[in-house]
MIBAVO-51253 format. One line per 2 residues: number of its first residue (from 0); their letters; for each residue x, y, z of C-alpha. Coordinates in nm, 2 decimals. Example, Ala and Ser with C-alpha at 12.3 -4.5 7.8 and 13.67 -1.06 7.14 Angstrom:
! residues 2
0> AS> 1.23/-0.45/0.78; 1.37/-0.11/0.71
//
This chain:
! residues 317
0> MS> -0.01/0.00/0.01; 0.12/0.34/-0.09
2> KL> 0.12/0.66/0.14; -0.21/0.76/-0.08
4> GH> -0.38/0.44/-0.04; -0.40/0.15/-0.29
6> KV> -0.31/0.10/-0.64; -0.60/-0.04/-0.83
8> IK> -0.61/-0.29/-1.11; -0.93/-0.16/-1.27
10> PT> -1.03/0.21/-1.20; -1.41/0.22/-1.19
12> SI> -1.66/0.49/-1.22; -1.85/0.38/-0.92
14> GG> -1.86/0.62/-0.63; -2.08/0.68/-0.33
16> QA> -2.15/0.88/-0.02; -2.21/0.80/0.34
18> VI> -2.54/0.86/0.52; -2.70/0.83/0.83
20> EG> -2.62/0.45/0.92; -2.55/0.36/0.57
22> VM> -2.41/0.41/0.23; -2.52/0.53/-0.10
24> MR> -2.35/0.39/-0.39; -2.39/0.51/-0.77
26> GP> -2.32/0.27/-1.05; -2.33/0.31/-1.43
28> KD> -2.71/0.23/-1.44; -2.84/0.21/-1.09
30> IA> -2.82/0.38/-0.74; -2.85/0.18/-0.42
32> IA> -2.91/0.32/-0.06; -2.82/0.06/0.20
34> VR> -2.93/0.16/0.56; -2.91/-0.03/0.89
36> TP> -3.24/0.00/1.07; -3.28/0.02/1.45
38> EN> -3.37/-0.35/1.47; -3.01/-0.41/1.30
40> EI> -3.13/-0.51/0.97; -3.00/-0.36/0.63
42> VV> -3.26/-0.21/0.42; -3.18/-0.13/0.05
44> KK> -3.33/0.11/-0.19; -3.24/0.07/-0.56
46> EP> -3.35/0.29/-0.84; -3.21/0.41/-1.19
48> VE> -2.95/0.66/-1.22; -3.11/1.00/-1.31
50> GI> -3.01/1.36/-1.32; -2.93/1.63/-1.55
52> IT> -2.63/1.47/-1.72; -2.80/1.13/-1.75
54> KY> -3.13/1.29/-1.89; -2.97/1.51/-2.15
56> RL> -2.65/1.30/-2.22; -2.39/1.55/-2.12
58> NK> -2.15/1.31/-1.94; -1.94/1.30/-2.25
60> IP> -1.87/1.69/-2.28; -1.55/1.76/-2.09
62> FL> -1.55/2.07/-1.85; -1.93/2.14/-1.91
64> RG> -2.01/1.82/-1.73; -1.83/1.91/-1.41
66> GL> -2.07/2.19/-1.26; -2.39/1.98/-1.38
68> AL> -2.22/1.67/-1.20; -2.20/1.87/-0.89
70> ID> -2.57/1.98/-0.89; -2.66/1.62/-0.97
72> SM> -2.45/1.49/-0.68; -2.58/1.73/-0.43
74> VL> -2.95/1.65/-0.53; -2.89/1.29/-0.49
76> GI> -2.71/1.35/-0.18; -2.99/1.51/-0.02
78> KS> -3.25/1.26/-0.15; -3.00/1.00/0.00
80> LN> -2.98/1.15/0.33; -3.34/1.21/0.37
82> YA> -3.43/0.84/0.30; -3.15/0.72/0.53
84> VS> -3.31/0.93/0.81; -3.63/0.79/0.75
86> IA> -3.51/0.43/0.78; -3.25/0.47/1.06
88> MP> -3.43/0.72/1.28; -3.83/0.67/1.20
90> EE> -4.01/0.94/1.34; -4.23/0.87/1.64
92> DA> -4.50/1.11/1.52; -4.50/1.00/1.17
94> DE> -4.86/0.92/1.20; -4.99/1.26/1.32
96> EL> -5.15/1.49/1.08; -4.95/1.74/0.87
98> GR> -4.93/2.09/1.00; -5.14/2.37/0.84
100> FE> -4.84/2.49/0.64; -4.73/2.15/0.54
102> AF> -5.08/2.05/0.41; -5.11/2.36/0.23
104> LQ> -4.79/2.29/0.04; -4.90/1.93/0.00
106> KI> -5.22/2.05/-0.17; -5.04/2.30/-0.40
108> FG> -4.77/2.08/-0.53; -4.89/1.72/-0.46
110> DR> -4.65/1.46/-0.56; -4.42/1.71/-0.68
112> LA> -4.35/1.85/-0.32; -4.06/1.63/-0.21
114> DI> -3.87/1.72/-0.54; -3.93/2.07/-0.48
116> VT> -3.80/2.08/-0.12; -3.49/1.89/-0.25
118> YF> -3.41/2.15/-0.53; -3.49/2.41/-0.29
120> SV> -3.25/2.25/-0.02; -2.99/2.24/-0.30
122> FI> -3.02/2.60/-0.40; -2.99/2.70/-0.02
124> AL> -2.68/2.48/0.04; -2.54/2.64/-0.30
126> LV> -2.63/2.99/-0.17; -2.44/2.94/0.18
128> AV> -2.15/2.76/0.02; -2.09/3.04/-0.23
130> GV> -2.14/3.30/0.04; -1.91/3.14/0.28
132> FI> -1.63/3.03/0.08; -1.64/3.24/-0.24
134> LG> -1.76/3.57/-0.16; -1.66/3.59/0.20
136> PT> -1.29/3.58/0.15; -1.33/3.79/-0.14
138> LL> -1.47/4.05/0.09; -1.21/3.98/0.38
140> AG> -0.92/4.00/0.13; -1.07/4.35/0.01
142> TL> -1.02/4.49/0.38; -0.65/4.43/0.31
144> KK> -0.62/4.65/-0.01; -0.49/4.94/0.19
146> FI> -0.20/4.75/0.32; -0.12/4.53/0.00
148> SN> -0.10/4.70/-0.35; 0.01/4.41/-0.56
150> TI> -0.29/4.25/-0.74; -0.17/3.89/-0.74
152> VL> -0.06/3.91/-0.38; -0.42/4.03/-0.30
154> NL> -0.56/3.74/-0.52; -0.34/3.47/-0.36
156> TE> -0.43/3.59/0.00; -0.79/3.59/-0.08
158> GV> -0.70/3.22/-0.19; -0.51/3.13/0.11
160> LR> -0.82/3.27/0.32; -1.07/3.07/0.13
162> LA> -0.84/2.74/0.19; -0.80/2.83/0.56
164> LF> -1.18/2.85/0.58; -1.24/2.52/0.42
166> IA> -0.98/2.33/0.63; -1.13/2.52/0.94
168> YI> -1.47/2.39/0.85; -1.39/2.03/0.78
170> FA> -1.18/2.02/1.10; -1.47/2.15/1.31
172> IS> -1.73/1.90/1.17; -1.48/1.63/1.22
174> KM> -1.49/1.69/1.60; -1.85/1.65/1.61
176> ED> -1.96/1.33/1.80; -2.27/1.26/1.59
178> IH> -2.06/1.28/1.27; -1.83/1.04/1.37
180> RV> -2.02/0.73/1.26; -2.12/0.91/0.93
182> FQ> -1.72/0.93/0.88; -1.68/0.55/0.95
184> YH> -1.94/0.47/0.67; -1.74/0.71/0.44
186> GA> -1.44/0.50/0.52; -1.64/0.19/0.46
188> EH> -1.77/0.30/0.13; -1.41/0.39/0.01
190> KS> -1.26/0.03/0.13; -1.51/-0.13/-0.05
192> IY> -1.48/0.06/-0.39; -1.10/-0.03/-0.33
194> CY> -1.17/-0.38/-0.30; -1.38/-0.42/-0.60
196> EN> -1.12/-0.22/-0.80; -0.86/-0.48/-0.73
198> GE> -1.07/-0.76/-0.84; -1.12/-0.94/-0.52
200> DL> -1.41/-1.12/-0.36; -1.65/-0.86/-0.19
202> SI> -1.61/-0.99/0.16; -1.58/-0.80/0.50
204> EN> -1.23/-0.96/0.56; -1.09/-0.85/0.20
206> VK> -1.23/-0.49/0.26; -1.07/-0.46/0.57
208> KY> -0.74/-0.45/0.46; -0.77/-0.14/0.23
210> ST> -0.72/0.22/0.27; -1.01/0.48/0.39
212> LH> -0.85/0.73/0.13; -0.94/0.75/-0.22
214> PR> -0.85/1.00/-0.47; -1.21/1.02/-0.62
216> CG> -1.35/1.14/-0.27; -1.56/1.45/-0.25
218> TS> -1.33/1.60/-0.01; -1.05/1.58/-0.26
220> FL> -1.28/1.73/-0.53; -1.35/2.03/-0.28
222> FI> -0.99/2.07/-0.22; -0.92/2.09/-0.59
224> VM> -1.17/2.33/-0.63; -1.01/2.58/-0.39
226> MI> -0.68/2.54/-0.56; -0.81/2.58/-0.92
228> SM> -1.02/2.88/-0.79; -0.69/3.02/-0.63
230> VL> -0.51/3.00/-0.96; -0.79/3.12/-1.18
232> FS> -0.90/3.42/-0.94; -0.55/3.53/-0.92
234> MV> -0.54/3.62/-1.31; -0.82/3.84/-1.26
236> AW> -0.78/4.21/-1.21; -0.86/4.37/-0.86
238> KG> -1.13/4.60/-0.92; -1.43/4.69/-0.68
240> PI> -1.60/4.44/-0.44; -1.91/4.42/-0.66
242> SR> -1.70/4.34/-0.99; -1.51/4.11/-0.80
244> ML> -1.78/3.90/-0.68; -1.95/3.90/-1.01
246> IR> -1.63/3.77/-1.20; -1.59/3.48/-0.92
248> LA> -1.95/3.38/-0.96; -1.89/3.37/-1.34
250> LL> -1.58/3.16/-1.31; -1.74/2.92/-1.07
252> PV> -1.86/2.67/-1.35; -1.51/2.68/-1.51
254> VA> -1.36/2.59/-1.18; -1.59/2.32/-1.13
256> GI> -1.53/2.19/-1.47; -1.15/2.17/-1.46
258> SY> -1.16/2.04/-1.09; -1.41/1.77/-1.22
260> EI> -1.18/1.66/-1.49; -0.89/1.64/-1.26
262> IK> -1.07/1.42/-1.04; -1.16/1.18/-1.31
264> IA> -0.78/1.17/-1.43; -0.68/1.09/-1.07
266> GK> -0.93/0.82/-1.04; -0.77/0.61/-1.31
268> SQ> -0.41/0.73/-1.33; -0.12/0.57/-1.13
270> SA> 0.13/0.83/-1.24; 0.36/1.01/-1.01
272> VM> 0.22/1.37/-1.12; -0.14/1.28/-1.03
274> SI> -0.02/1.13/-0.71; 0.13/1.44/-0.61
276> VS> -0.19/1.64/-0.74; -0.41/1.40/-0.52
278> YP> -0.20/1.39/-0.21; -0.33/1.72/-0.04
280> GM> -0.68/1.62/-0.10; -0.63/1.27/0.02
282> MM> -0.47/1.39/0.34; -0.77/1.61/0.42
284> QK> -0.98/1.28/0.40; -0.79/1.19/0.73
286> LT> -1.04/1.43/0.89; -1.36/1.29/0.68
288> TR> -1.31/0.94/0.70; -1.26/0.68/1.00
290> EP> -1.18/0.33/1.02; -1.54/0.13/0.99
292> DE> -1.64/-0.16/1.20; -1.74/-0.49/1.02
294> SQ> -2.13/-0.41/1.05; -2.04/-0.08/0.87
296> IE> -1.85/-0.26/0.59; -2.14/-0.50/0.56
298> VA> -2.38/-0.22/0.49; -2.15/-0.07/0.23
300> LE> -2.09/-0.37/0.05; -2.47/-0.44/0.03
302> AL> -2.50/-0.10/-0.16; -2.19/-0.17/-0.39
304> KN> -2.32/-0.52/-0.48; -2.66/-0.36/-0.59
306> VL> -2.50/-0.14/-0.84; -2.28/-0.38/-1.01
308> VE> -2.36/-0.46/-1.37; -2.28/-0.79/-1.55
310> NE> -2.05/-0.64/-1.81; -1.77/-0.48/-1.58
312> DE> -1.62/-0.29/-1.86; -1.94/-0.08/-1.84
314> AL> -1.83/0.04/-1.48; -1.47/0.12/-1.59
316> W> -1.33/0.47/-1.68
//
């Protein structure tokens, strides 16, 4: 095993996400969410892959697919989390009547209400993330303009502030007790995918020996986003605060597109260059993953097995 994790025999496009008491896996054709119930049973929900990229067949267009894939992932992530909570933490008041506001929304939107709430949640999450990690550092760096006259230095200072905020956020949530088990499932997800990529039988014992650090992790993607934004934003002239914020918002799809392509290359490349590129993000995963126990690995394997396809070439990059 290398410092970065394990080399793989057959890099796969299969990926996933940890949820409350479970794991979501996304394969070439299906999505599976495996969740452990309070009764210690494993419940699996399986459905076809859907989303903007799949619907409009945009997954073959480099750079454009990056931003769209991010939105798809956020929508799928929120849906998966909501489902996991309903299974792992069933509400005691589930049979109570809806409140007036909920009943009103149900009457207006009907069966579309769940999707509307999901997309609204994604919108709010993006709004907060952009405000805190993109626009916030821009405004903070602007206060230093009277001390720093060099535009490149100002832009790089902004990038350092953005990266520091991101690391501080990851570090803070990693210390939350309730998040610890989610991070264990995150580790189980990575270890299971490594086992599959190395062509081994998908057993708990085989999975246990693999690393929790994987180059295609969302943590690594976000770290690369921070670094790419630092480079691109440093090339832009330092104008007024409104202008700076608008330019950074306009560049976000470009940043996401480039970052996505780098993550895709990192997922299938064994080169020394990509190992160096992947290293910082994978080190960040030491904050967002934990060693899972056997019961958590079992859940991750159930999710993984349900998205495998008969023709394994379909799951390869």
